[in-house]
C-alpha positions in Angstrom: -10.9 -8.9 4.5 -9.4 -7.2 7.5 -11.3 -7.5 10.7 -8.8 -7.1 13.5 -6.0 -4.8 14.9 -2.9 -4.9 12.7 0.6 -3.4 13.0 2.7 -2.8 9.9 6.0 -1.0 9.2 8.1 0.4 6.4 11.8 1.4 6.4 13.4 4.7 5.7 16.2 5.0 3.1 19.7 6.3 2.7 21.7 7.0 -0.5 24.8 4.8 -0.4 26.5 6.3 -3.4 25.6 8.6 -6.3 24.4 11.8 -4.5 24.1 14.7 -6.9 25.7 12.7 -9.8 22.3 11.0 -10.2 20.8 14.4 -11.2 23.2 14.3 -14.2 22.3 10.8 -15.4 24.7 8.8 -13.3 24.0 5.7 -11.1 22.8 6.1 -7.5 22.3 3.3 -5.0 19.5 3.7 -2.4 19.3 1.2 0.5 16.6 0.5 3.0 17.4 1.8 6.5 16.1 -0.2 9.5 14.8 2.8 11.2 11.1 2.3 10.5 7.7 4.0 10.5 5.0 1.9 12.3 1.3 2.0 11.7 -1.5 0.5 13.9 -4.7 -0.2 12.0 -7.9 -0.9 14.0 -11.6 -1.2 13.0 -13.6 1.8 14.0 -17.2 0.8 14.6 -18.6 4.3 15.0 -18.7 5.2 11.3 -15.6 7.4 11.6 -12.1 7.7 10.2 -9.5 8.6 12.8 -5.9 9.4 12.3 -3.2 10.2 14.9 0.3 11.2 14.0 1.9 12.2 17.4 5.3 12.9 15.8 3.9 15.9 13.9 1.0 16.8 16.2 -1.9 15.5 14.1 -5.1 14.2 15.7 -8.0 14.3 13.3 -11.3 12.4 12.8 -14.2 12.6 10.3 -17.5 10.9 9.8 -17.4 8.4 7.0 -20.7 9.6 5.4 -19.2 13.1 5.2 -16.0 11.7 3.5 -18.1 9.6 1.2 -20.2 12.7 0.2 -17.0 14.8 -0.2 -15.5 12.1 -2.5 -18.5 11.8 -4.8 -19.7 15.5 -4.4 -16.7 17.4 -5.7 -15.3 15.0 -8.3 -18.1 12.6 -9.0 -17.3 10.0 -11.7 -14.0 11.7 -12.6 -12.6 10.9 -9.1 -13.4 7.2 -9.5 -12.0 7.1 -13.1 -8.8 8.9 -12.2 -8.3 6.9 -9.0 -8.7 3.6 -11.0 -6.3 4.8 -13.7 -3.7 5.8 -11.2 -3.8 2.4 -9.5 -3.4 0.5 -12.7 0.0 -1.2 -13.1 0.9 -3.0 -16.3 2.8 -6.3 -16.4 6.5 -6.2 -17.0 7.1 -9.9 -17.5 10.1 -11.0 -15.4 11.0 -7.4 -14.4 9.5 -5.8 -11.3 7.4 -2.7 -11.8 8.7 -0.2 -9.2 6.8 2.8 -10.5 3.2 3.1 -11.5 2.6 2.5 -15.2 1.0 5.9 -15.4 3.8 7.9 -13.7 3.5 10.8 -16.1 2.7 14.2 -14.6 -0.8 14.3 -16.2 -2.0 11.6 -13.8 -0.8 13.2 -10.6 -3.4 14.3 -8.0 -5.2 17.2 -9.6 -5.0 20.7 -8.2 -8.8 20.8 -7.9 -8.8 17.7 -5.8 -6.1 18.9 -3.5 -7.5 22.4 -3.1 -10.9 20.9 -2.2 -9.3 18.6 0.4 -7.3 21.5 1.9 -10.5 23.5 2.3 -12.3 20.5 3.8 -9.4 19.9 6.3 -8.8 23.6 7.1 -5.4 23.6 5.6 -4.2 27.0 4.2 -3.3 27.3 0.6 0.4 26.8 0.1 0.9 25.2 3.5 4.0 23.1 3.6 4.3 22.1 7.3 4.7 18.4 7.9 1.4 18.1 9.7 -0.5 19.8 6.8 1.1 17.6 4.1 0.6 14.4 6.2 -3.1 15.2 6.7 -3.5 16.0 3.1 -1.8 12.8 1.9 -4.0 10.7 4.3 -7.2 12.3 3.0 -6.3 11.9 -0.6 -5.2 8.3 -0.3 -8.2 7.4 1.8 -10.6 8.8 -0.7 -8.8 7.7 -3.8 -8.2 4.1 -2.7 -11.8 3.7 -1.4 -13.1 5.2 -4.7 -11.6 2.2 -6.5 -12.5 -0.5 -3.9 -15.8 0.6 -2.3 -17.0 2.7 0.6 -14.7 4.8 2.8 -13.6 2.3 5.5 -14.2 3.0 9.2 -10.6 3.0 10.5 -8.6 4.1 13.5 -5.0 4.7 12.4 -2.1 5.6 14.6 1.4 6.2 13.2 4.7 6.4 15.0 8.2 6.7 13.5 11.8 6.1 14.4 12.7 8.4 11.5 13.3 12.1 11.9 11.4 14.3 9.5 13.2 16.5 7.0 16.5 14.7 7.3 16.5 13.1 3.8 15.8 9.6 5.2 12.6 8.9 3.4 10.2 9.5 6.3 7.4 10.7 4.1 7.7 7.7 1.8 7.7 5.3 4.7 4.5 7.0 5.9 2.9 6.8 2.4 3.9 3.1 2.1 2.3 2.3 5.5 -0.8 4.2 4.6 -1.1 2.5 1.3 -0.8 -1.0 2.8 -3.2 -0.2 5.6 -5.9 1.4 3.5 -5.7 -1.3 0.8 -6.0 -3.9 3.5 -9.0 -2.1 5.1 -10.7 -1.9 1.7 -10.1 -5.6 1.0 -7.8 -4.9 -2.0 -4.9 -6.9 -0.6 -4.7 -9.8 1.8 -3.7 -10.0 5.5 -0.9 -12.5 5.2 0.1 -12.8 8.9 -0.9 -16.2 10.1 -1.4 -17.2 13.8 2.0 -18.0 15.4 4.0 -16.0 12.8 6.0 -13.0 14.0 6.2 -11.2 10.6 4.7 -11.6 7.1 5.0 -9.8 3.8 2.6 -9.5 0.9 2.8 -11.1 -2.6 4.8 -9.5 -5.3 1.6 -8.4 -7.0 0.3 -6.9 -3.8 3.6 -5.1 -3.2 3.3 -3.6 -6.6 -0.1 -2.2 -5.8 1.1 -0.9 -2.4 4.0 0.9 -4.2 1.7 2.4 -6.8 -0.5 4.0 -4.2 2.4 5.0 -2.0 3.8 6.9 -5.0 0.6 8.9 -5.3 0.9 9.8 -1.6 4.5 11.0 -2.3 3.1 13.1 -5.1 0.8 14.8 -2.7 3.6 15.6 -0.4 6.5 16.3 -2.8 4.8 17.2 -6.1 7.2 15.4 -8.4 9.2 12.7 -6.6 11.5 10.2 -8.3 9.7 7.1 -6.9 12.9 5.8 -5.4 11.9 6.4 -1.7 8.6 4.6 -1.9 10.1 1.7 -3.9 12.7 1.2 -1.2 10.0 1.4 1.5 8.0 -1.2 -0.3 10.6 -3.7 -1.3 13.5 -3.0 1.0 17.0 -4.1 0.2 18.8 -1.9 -2.3 17.9 -0.3 -5.5 19.9 1.1 -8.4 18.5 4.4 -9.9 19.6 5.9 -13.2 17.8 8.3 -15.5 14.3 7.3 -14.1 14.9 3.6 -14.2 14.8 1.7 -10.9 16.3 -1.8 -10.7 16.5 -3.9 -7.5 19.9 -5.3 -6.6 20.2 -9.1 -6.1 21.1 -10.8 -2.8 21.9 -7.6 -0.9 23.4 -8.4 2.6 22.3 -6.5 5.7 25.1 -4.2 6.8 25.6 -2.5 10.1 26.1 1.3 10.1 26.1 4.3 12.4 23.6 6.9 11.1 24.5 10.4 12.3 22.3 13.5 11.9 24.4 16.7 12.2 21.2 18.7 12.7 22.6 21.3 10.3 19.8 22.5 8.1 20.3 22.7 4.3 18.4 23.3 1.1 18.6 20.5 -1.4 17.4 22.9 -4.1 20.3 25.3 -3.4 22.9 22.5 -3.2 21.7 21.0 -6.5 21.9 24.4 -8.2 25.4 25.0 -6.8 26.6 21.7 -8.3 25.1 22.6 -11.7 26.8 26.0 -11.6 30.2 24.4 -10.9 29.7 21.9 -13.7 28.9 24.7 -16.2 31.9 26.8 -15.0 34.4 23.9 -15.0 33.1 21.2 -17.2 36.5 19.6 -18.0 37.2 19.3 -14.3 33.7 18.4 -12.9 32.5 15.9 -15.5 35.3 13.5 -14.8 34.4 13.7 -11.1 30.8 12.8 -11.9 32.1 9.9 -14.0 34.2 8.7 -11.1 31.2 8.9 -8.7 29.3 6.8 -11.2 32.1 4.3 -11.3 32.0 4.1 -7.5 28.3 3.3 -7.5 28.8 0.6 -10.0 31.7 -0.9 -8.2 29.8 -0.9 -4.9 26.9 -2.6 -6.6 29.2 -5.4 -7.8 30.6 -5.8 -4.3 27.2 -5.9 -2.7 25.9 -8.4 -5.1 28.9 -10.6 -4.6 28.6 -10.6 -0.8 26.8 -13.5 0.9 24.0 -13.0 3.4 26.5 -13.1 6.3 29.6 -11.5 4.7 33.1 -12.2 6.0 35.4 -9.3 6.8 37.4 -9.3 3.6 34.6 -7.5 1.7 34.7 -4.5 4.0 38.0 -2.8 3.1 36.7 -2.2 -0.5 33.4 -0.7 0.8 35.4 1.5 3.3 37.7 2.7 0.5 34.7 3.6 -1.7 33.2 5.6 1.2 36.5 7.5 1.6 36.9 8.2 -2.2 33.3 9.3 -2.6 33.3 11.6 0.4 36.3 13.4 -1.2 34.5 13.7 -4.5 31.4 15.1 -2.8 33.6 17.8 -1.2 35.1 18.6 -4.6 31.6 19.2 -6.1 30.8 21.6 -3.3 28.3 19.7 -1.1 30.5 19.1 1.9 30.2 21.0 5.2 32.4 21.5 8.3 30.0 19.4 10.4 30.4 16.5 8.0 34.2 16.9 8.0 34.0 16.7 11.8 31.8 13.6 11.6 34.4 11.9 9.3 37.3 12.9 11.5 35.6 11.7 14.7 34.8 8.3 13.3 38.2 8.0 11.6 39.8 8.5 15.0 38.1 5.2 16.0 39.2 3.4 12.9 35.8 3.8 11.1 34.9 5.2 7.6 32.1 7.6 6.9 30.5 9.7 4.1 27.6 12.1 3.8 24.3 10.7 2.6 21.7 12.7 0.7 22.0 16.3 -0.3 25.0 17.2 1.9 25.7 20.7 3.2 25.0 19.3 6.7 22.2 16.7 7.1 23.2 13.1 7.7 26.2 10.9 7.3 26.7 7.1 7.4 29.5 5.1 9.0 30.2 1.5 8.0 30.7 -1.0 10.8 32.6 -4.2 10.1 31.4 -7.5 11.7 34.6 -7.5 13.8 34.3 -3.8 14.9 34.8 -3.7 18.7 31.6 -2.7 20.6 33.8 -0.4 22.7 34.9 1.4 19.5 31.3 1.8 18.4 30.2 3.2 21.8 33.2 5.5 21.9 32.4 6.9 18.4 28.7 7.4 19.4 29.7 9.2 22.5 32.1 11.5 20.7 29.6 12.2 17.9 26.9 13.1 20.5 29.4 15.3 22.2 29.5 17.3 18.9 25.8 18.0 19.2 24.9 15.3 16.7 22.2 12.6 17.0 23.4 9.1 16.3 21.8 5.7 15.8 23.3 2.2 15.4 21.2 0.5 12.8 21.2 -1.6 9.6 20.9 -1.0 5.8 19.5 -3.5 3.4 16.5 -3.9 5.7 13.2 -5.6 4.6 10.4 -3.5 3.0 6.9 -3.1 4.2 6.1 -5.8 6.7 3.2 -7.0 8.9 4.0 -7.6 12.6 2.7 -9.6 15.5 2.8 -8.0 18.9 5.5 -10.4 20.0 7.9 -9.2 17.2 7.8 -5.5 18.4 10.2 -4.1 20.9 9.1 -2.3 24.1 9.5 1.2 22.6 7.3 0.5 19.6 4.7 -1.3 21.8 4.5 1.6 24.2 4.2 4.1 21.3 1.4 2.2 19.7 -0.4 1.4 23.0 -3.7 3.0 24.0 -2.0 5.5 26.2 
């Protein structure tokens, strides 16, 4: 049972290959991004639940008896029964269950439950601002998890993230994974595996499956009908293959260095997906082979990644770079490129680096592969030129670990400051 201050984190995600083609049944590769969301969990001895999310301006607290009454008052036994059903994960033998066993739409958080929580929290009907959805997801997960495992816990939760919101980098899933792990720990449903003297620790496979199951429900509150990929990447880390609803972890994925660049150009995923569909319907003989080629790129990349050792030597990188270049051209062909992304690719190419968009396209983010022997001067020059374009740039890794417990000694100064009392 949890009885002390804990810090845990979960990674964001990027799509390495397969954007848009995945909508049409092709393979996509999602990888964990080592820009992370951090959560500090503390006991709150005042019979209160407190949550602070400074990144989106949320500071809320409630009395635990009031939350307990809300949970039992508006849904009674049905809440407990549905919460228990949603958390149930069946065994898959040697395979890993990355989605809840009951991932059909009928078991999603009910409209009645969410409407009641909105009224309780003073959230307007139809509100879609990040602060409203983050508060709603917290309340739902707190009540649903405690409904299965006991009383509403008295907790003080502070969340801070390195991930920008709304950039297609899995920020909401990282938040949901952190919440699930923290609340399950607070309710005694999972262990606290960090031993004295250890810098980091992770939960057992069974406990990770439970964390993922509840994180998926949090994602449903925020997104309605998510694929489950983002929360699975946040839970297990590494890389996952996604095709037609099936999620499969890749084996022995190395950690790779990248530049992640946010062009800050807003885009609508819905509009971009619709545009690709329209082009496929208009030119099927042209567009379907392009989708097949994107699928082949994803599968070739998977083969290369699984063949690479933990500390890969330089000879693997030319293939990965060429796959980046080919896929970026394909994504332009299907209509999801943007002048800002063309500029990103041109700037990095001028420094001998290879880039592609990640996510929906039409602006948004791009990723640039960094070889082990890439000159630090070249990296700094590329970052400087990208920032001069008005972009935001991070040097980070992909293939990062999933949800993790941390000791204070394992956290850098920025994280420690963000999670400090001040």
